[in-house]
C-alpha positions in Angstrom: 19.6 17.0 0.6 19.4 14.1 -1.9 18.3 11.8 1.0 15.3 14.1 1.7 14.3 14.0 -2.0 14.5 10.2 -2.2 12.5 9.8 1.0 9.9 12.2 -0.3 9.6 10.2 -3.5 9.3 6.9 -1.7 6.5 8.2 0.6 4.8 10.0 -2.3 4.7 6.9 -4.4 3.5 4.8 -1.4 0.7 7.2 -0.8 -0.3 7.2 -4.4 -0.4 3.4 -4.5 -2.5 3.3 -1.4 -4.9 5.8 -2.8 -5.3 3.9 -6.1 -5.9 0.6 -4.1 -8.7 2.3 -2.1 -10.3 3.7 -5.2 -10.2 0.4 -7.1 -11.7 -1.3 -4.0 -14.6 1.1 -4.0 -15.4 0.2 -7.6 -15.9 -3.4 -6.8 -14.1 -6.6 -7.8 -14.6 -6.6 -11.5 -14.5 -2.9 -12.1 -11.3 -2.6 -10.2 -9.6 -5.5 -11.9 -7.0 -4.9 -14.6 -8.2 -8.0 -16.5 -11.9 -7.2 -16.4 -12.2 -7.2 -20.2 -10.5 -10.6 -20.8 -11.6 -12.4 -17.6 -14.1 -15.3 -18.1 -15.7 -14.6 -14.7 -16.5 -11.0 -15.8 -18.5 -12.1 -18.8 -22.3 -11.8 -18.4 -22.8 -15.4 -19.4 -20.7 -16.7 -16.5 -22.4 -17.9 -13.3 -19.6 -16.1 -11.4 -20.2 -12.8 -13.2 -19.8 -9.7 -11.1 -22.9 -8.2 -12.8 -24.9 -11.3 -13.6 -28.1 -12.3 -11.8 -26.8 -15.6 -10.5 -23.9 -13.8 -8.8 -26.2 -11.4 -7.0 -28.3 -14.3 -5.7 -25.3 -16.0 -4.1 -24.2 -13.0 -2.0 
């Protein structure tokens, strides 16, 4: 019985992590990044900014 509970917990956690990964991927690179507020590339002044004009022109 305990084996079934452990397996259910492992599969449940794996499913949750996959779901979170997909949701963060849909938000985009900077929005899904945990370091978005402290990252130099995420600042609006950076040429590599996720939301800046120069980054949009490169894609």
